[in-house]
N, C-alpha and C positions, 0 to 999 in steps of 0.2 A: 504494500500500500504505499502510496506516494506520500512523504511528508509535507506539513502545510508550508506553503511559502509565504513568509512574513515580510511585507514591504516596510521598510524604514525602521525594523526593530535593531539597534545598535548595542543593546546590552547582552553581553556575551552569555551570562548566566541564565537571562531570560530566554533567550533563543534556544538553549539546549534543554532547559527544564521544560519547555512547552513543546519539545520535539518537533521544532521548526526545521525546515531545509536548511542544512549548513554544510559548508565544504571545508573540511578539515584543514585548518593553516597552523595548528599548533606547533607545527615543526619550526615555524618562525622563532618560538620561544627558545628552542635549543641553539638553533643558528646564530641568534643574537647574543645570548648569554656566552657561548663559547667563543665569539669573536673577541671578548674582553675589551671592546672600545668603550671609551670613557663617555662620549656623548655621540649619539648617533642621529643625524638628520637624514630622513628618509623622504624624498619627494616621488609621489605619484599623482595621477590625474584624479579629480574629483569623483566621488563616488566608487572608489576602488578598494574599499573595505579598510581604509586606515583606520577610521573610528572604532570600527568592530574589533580590529586587531589590537588597538590601545586597550580596549576595554578587556579583551582577553589577558593581555600581559598584566594588568592591574589585578584581575581577579585570580591570576595565577600566583603573583608574589606577594601582594598586599597581606599584612597582618590583619586587615579588617576581613579578609576572607579565609582566616585559618580555619581548618577544618571542613572547608567546603570544596574540597578536591573532587568529590563526586561528580561535579559537572565535567572534569577531564576524563572520567573513565571511559574506555573504549576508543579515546582519541590518541593520536601517534605520540604525544608527549608523555602520557600516562604509562607508556610500555616501560619506561626506563625508571628504575628504583630511585637512582641519585636526584632525578627531577621532582619524583613524588615526595622525596624528603625536605625539598625546599620550598614546596608550595605554602603559601601563606606565612612567610618567615621574614618578610622585609616591610619596613615602612615605606609607603608609597604616596607620593603627591602626583595626583591627576588632574590636569585641567586642559580646558579647550578654548581656543579663540575663535571657534567656528561661528558663533553668534555676534561676533564684533564687526558690524557692516554699517557703522554709522558714516554720516555724510560730513562731519567736522571733527576736528581734534578734541575739542572740549568733551563732545559726546563719547568718542571713543575712548579717551582716558577715563571716563567716569564708567563705561562698560567694563575696562579691565579692572579698575578698582573693585567694581562689584563682583567680579568674578574672584579676585583676590579675598574679598571680604567674606564671601561664601565659603571660601576654603578655611579661613580662621573660625568662622562659626562652626563648620564641621568638625574642627579639632579643638573646639573651646575647652574640653576637658584638659587640655595641655596648661591652660591658665591658671586651673585650679590645683595643678600638681605641685609637689614640692621641688621640681627639678627647674622651675622657673624663678629668677630673683625678681626683685622689685621693678628693676628697669625693664627687665624682659615683659612683665605684666604689663607695664606702661606702654611699650611697643604695640602689644596685642591690643590694648584698648585705641591706640591711635589708628590702628588698621581698621577697626570696627567703627571709628567714627566717620561722619559724612564727608569733612573736609581733610583728607589725608593728603599729607605733604609727598612731592615727587621723591624725594629722598627716601622716606619710609615705604612707599609703594614699590619703589624700584628694588629695595632691599627686602621685600617681604617674603620672596621664595628662599633667599638665603636663610633669613632669620627663621622661619618655618623649618627648613631643613635642620637647623641648630637645634631647636626645640625638641623636635622629633627624635634627632640622635640622642640627646640627652635622656628622653623619656624611655626609649627603646633599647638603647645601648647599641644602636646599629646605624650604619649610615643608610641615606635615603635613595630611593629610586625616583626621579621625577619623569613624568609623561607630559609632554605638552602637544596637543593635538592641533592641527590648523594653525601653526604659528604665523603664517604668511597671509591670512585672511585680512587682518587689518592693514597690512602693507598694500595689498591690491586696492582696496578701498580709499587709502591715503592717495594713492597715484591717481586714481579716477577722479576724486573728489578736491584734489589739490592742496592737501595739507600733508605731504609727505616728509618735509624737513623737520617739522616738529614731531611726528611720532617717531622718526629715526632716533633722535636724540633720546627719547622715553625709552624705548625699547631695547636699544643698545646698552644702555645702564642696566636694565632689568637682567638682560640674558648674562652679561658679563658677570654679575654677581652671583647669579643661579648656577650658570654653568662652567664658568672659569675659575673663579675665586672662590670656590665652595668647598671647603675642606670636608663637608659632612655629606657630599654626594658620593654615591656608590656607582651609580650611572645614570644615564638619561636617554630617552627617545624624543625627538622632534619630528613631527610629521607636517607635510604641507604639499603645496603643488609645484612651488618653484624653489629654488636654491637663490635665495636673495644674495647678492653680492656681500662678501665679508666686509668691504670697506663701507657698507650701509649699515648693517645690522649686527653682523656676527664678528664684528673685530675683536682680535685678542683671542679668539677661540680657536688656539691652535691645537687644542685637544678634541677636535670636531672630526668626525668621520663622516663623510657625505655621500649617501647612496642615492643617485639620480637614475632615470629610467635607462640610461646607456650603461650602467654598473652591473656587474654580476651578482652581487650580493642581494638575496631575497627575491630573485626574479620571480619565482612562483608563488611568492608569499602574499601578493596582493593582486587580485585579479583572478579569474578562472582560466586554467589551461584548456585547450580543447578537449583533451580526455575528460577533464572534470565536467565540461558543458555536455558532451554527447552523452555521458552517463546520467546527468540529470535529465537531459530530453527523453532518455528510454525510461526513466523513473516516472516521469510525469506524463508519458504517453505521446510524446511528440518526437519519438525515433524518426519518423519519415520527414521531418523538416529540417534536418541537419544542414543541408547545403543553404536553405534559405537564412538561416540563423546564422551561418557562417559569413555570408555575404554581407549581412547587415551590420553584424555586431564584432565580427573577428578583426585582427589587423594591429593589435597592439604590441609592441616589441619592447621587452625589458632586457638589457644586455644582449645575450645571444639567444635569449628565449623568444621564439616567435609564437604565432598563434595564441595570444592572450585575449580574453574577452573581458569587457567591462561588466563587472557583476550587476550593477543596477538593472542594466538592460536585460539581462539574462533572467533575473529574478522576476521582473516585470512580465517578461514573455511566458516565464513558468506559470505565471499567476493568471494571466489573461489569455494566452495562445495568440495574441495579436501582435503582429510586426509594426512598430511604428517607432518614432524618435523618443526614447526614454531618457538616456543618459544625457542626450544633447539639450534636453529641455529642462534639466533640472536646476539651471540658474539663469540669470539675465545675460550671462555672457557679455556684460556690459565692458569690460576691458578688451577683450577680442574684438568686439564691434566697433569700439572707438578707435583701436590702432589700424584696423583694416579700412574703415570709413574715412578717416583723417589722413591716412598714409598718402604718400605722393603717388605720381603715376606710375612709376616703376614698380612699387609694391601692388598696386592694384593689378598692373599687367600680369605679375607672376601669380598673383591669386586667381585671376581669370584662367590661367593655364592650368593651375590646380582643379579649379572647378570643371574644367573640360577633361579631367583625368590625366593630367600631364604631371610631370615631376619638377621639382626645382634643385638647382646645385647651390649650396649657400654654406658659408662657415657657420659654425655653432659654438656659442660661449654659454655653458650650462650655468654661469653665475649671472643672475638677471640683475641689471642695473635698472632699476624702475625709472630713475630721473633721467635716463638716456633713451628712453624706448621712443620719443617722437623722432619719426623718420630714420631710426637706426635699424635699418634691415636685419642685420645679424641678431639683434636683440628681439625684434618682433618675431622671427622665425623660431628662435630659441624659446621664446615663450610659448608659442603655438605647439612647439615639439614637446615641452615640458607639460603642458596642459592636456595633451592626448588628442589634439585635433591634427596633427600630423605624425607620420611614422617614418622610420628610417629605413631606406631600401639597402643603402651601402653607405659607407663612410671610410674616410682615412684614419690611420692611427697616428698618434703625435710622433711616432718614430718615422712616419713616412713624409712629413712635412718639415720645411725649413724651421730652423730654430727662431721662435718667437712668433710663429705663424699658428693660425688656428686650423685644425683639419676641416676638411670639406665634405659635406653629407649631401646625400641624395634623399630627397624628402618628397612624400605625396600624402594626399589626404588618408586618414587611417581606415575609414570604411564608408559603406553607403550612408549609414546613419549620420555620420559627420558631414557628408556632403549634402544631405537634405537638410541639415541644420543650417548649412551655410547659405543654401539657396533661401531659406526662410529668413534669414538674417538680412540677405540683400533685398528681399521684398519688404522687410520692415524699414529699410532706409527711406523708402518711398511712400510709406503710410501717410505722412503728414500732407501729402499731395496724391494719395493713392486715385482718386476719381479722375484727376487730371492726367497722370501717367497712364493709366489704363486706356482712357480716351485717345491720349496721344498714340499708343500703339495701334490702337483700332483705326484711327484716321490714317496712319502709316501704311497700314495693311489694304486700305481702300483707296490709297493714293489721293487723299483729300488733302491738298497742300494747305488751304486756309484753315482747316480745323488743326492740322498739324502745327502751324505756327502760333494759333491761339493757345493750344494746350502746353506747347513747349515752353512758352514764355510764363505760364502760369507755374509749372513744375520748377524751371529755374528760379524764379522769385522766391518760392516757398522753401526750396531745400538746398540751394546754392550754398550758402553759408554752413550748412549742416556738415558739408564735406571739408570744411576748412579746420585748421587746428586752432584757431583763435589767436594765433600769434601774428597774423597778418590780416589786413583788411580784406573783407569778402570780394573775391574776384581777383586778387593779386596772383592767385595760382589756380586759374580755371580748370587746369588739367585734372585736379582732384576730382572736380565735378564731373567731367567729360568721362573719365575712366569709370567712376562709379555709375554714370548714366548707362554705359556700355554693359556694365555687369548686371544692370536691371534688365536690360534688353535680352542679355544671354539666358537669365534666369527665366523670364516670361516667355519667350519664343522657342525654349530649348526643344518643345515637340515638333515644332514646324520647320526650324531653321538649325543649320550648323553656322556658327558665327565665328569668324576669323577677323583679324585685325593686323594691320601693319603699323608700326609706329616708328618706322625709321626717319620719317620726316622731322622729326625733333620736336621742341616744345611749341605748342599751339597748334600742331598739325597732327591729325587723327583720322584715319579712314577705317571703315568696318565694312564687311562684305557678310551679307546674309544669304546663304546658299541654302534654296528650299530643299526640304527632304523629299517633297513630292512636287517637282517642277510643273506637273499637269496643273495643279490646284493653286499654286502660289507662285507668283514672280519672285526673281532674284532682287536684292536691294543692295545698292552701295551708298554709304554714307561717308561724306568727308567733312570733318570739323575743322574750323579755322577761327583763330582769334583775331578780332578786328586790329589792324595796324594802322595808325593813323600817318605814318611816315609813307606809306606805299598806298593807302586806299582813303577816298574821301567819305565813303558810306558803308554800312552793312551790306548793303546790294553788291558793292564792289567786291567785299571779302565773300560773298555767296558765289560770285561769277569767278573768283579766283580758284574756290573750292571745286567747282564744276569743271574748270580747265585742268586742274591738276588730275582730275580722276581720268580725263580723256588722255592727258600726257603721259600719265604713268601706266595707261592701259589697265587699269584695275579689272576689267570685263573680260581680259583675255582667258583667264582660268576658268570662268564661268562658261564662256563660248566653248572652251576645249571640252568642256564636260557635257555638251550637246544642248546648252541653254541658249535659244536665239536672242539677239540684240532686243527684239520686240518685247521680250520678257524679262529685260533687265533694267530696272529703274534706278536713277541716280539723283542724289539729294546733296546739296550743299548747305551746311549748318555754318552760319556766321555768329559769333558771339562778342558781346562787349559788356562786360561785368555780367549782370544778370539779365540783360536783354539778348533775345535770340531772333535771328531771321533765317528761315529755311526757303530755299528755291530749288 
């Protein structure tokens, strides 16, 4: 009989005691413990079992769960007597920053203080014990107060470690889940520098200068650069998606997925599930599936975007939408099933993400939206250089998510944008002009970074606009583009998948140049002339499409004003 599939249940003990579906990942406990690493930072995409594994580690080691080893019976870790002997024998401090998603520094600091305060409430019995001096009790009281100082809150984990060490006579294990969630929000909402100073001090005292620390695990999506947050943590073991350690401990292997499908009566849908949800690679371990999508499929039997819709994807959307033309061009190639060659730096420098291609693709790789097809090792590249990676979209679920994201870019002008596409398909030039101007007026600045006046870099809008065309017309057209003309020049070819029903369409984009042209009409004519001079129709004609069924449009732009001819 198939076990119950519980969605969103992240407490290890509850999951086991309720006999819910669970894939045994307790081997992680042994692998981590035998590594003897002081502080381990593990980065994995969201919804990959990080929180459940942290709950598992807490309930295995924490003295709060002494005598509760029965939840591990039948699992791999319980087969070894030496591990049964250490279950429930360590003081453990466990906390998560997963809920810290505020829009400003003040609220973020307040939320972190609340998390620390709740920890102190949980261990309030320490204050009443005889191991704390009066000064320690005064510190305890200050943490519980509303207006706690920066120096107290940033020392709070260090001090709690000291209190627990004195009480239990044993060094502590610290588990910090989703350590980088506040960092991502700080970057998106513009309070990065304030948060960096605050968290750097907290992490340094908790993980570096803490003599009461036995070991620690930090989890997150990204490896934030040491210079930003993790400065001085030279005792840090970093495990990223390209590392070999713990490769199968987060996410489901293909064998685990196929076994689950058989258990739940979906054995005949393996290939469909593989096409949608396979594709993640950790180290050399390929064919990793994201657990969230698999669990939801096992629960519903429906194929759809589960993992890709579990957050707003605000950071990813911001970087791609506001990225320059080259970034959008490479993104377009990915959406069409292509690959990109790029350097990767796994240390994400958030305050350098704007227009830094390496940082953007590195972030998308760490976040699970891209996967590695091949890469160079550091030994194969010149000293001081970064390895080059060949990347592609992870799977069909991610591709569908990105298509929906691009559609979302035009939501503020959704009706006008759809009407423009309809008018173009009907060859209604007047309507095309009307709707194109409405679209440009409404969303042009949406594609800007905010660092420049709207319209100063129109290529951001043009490339985004073509991505929109590609998404909306994917069923009817194959869309290709030639950007060799340089800044301000942009041509697009829409080749019909059914030439009998649809005309081919060639679009040429040009920016109004006051030195060469007197009006937007001149710019339109220059665009049409370029289509002819460069013979953009040649390839279409070679494929058997007659000239009578090839339409040509010149687009001229000046700021948010557009003219099509």
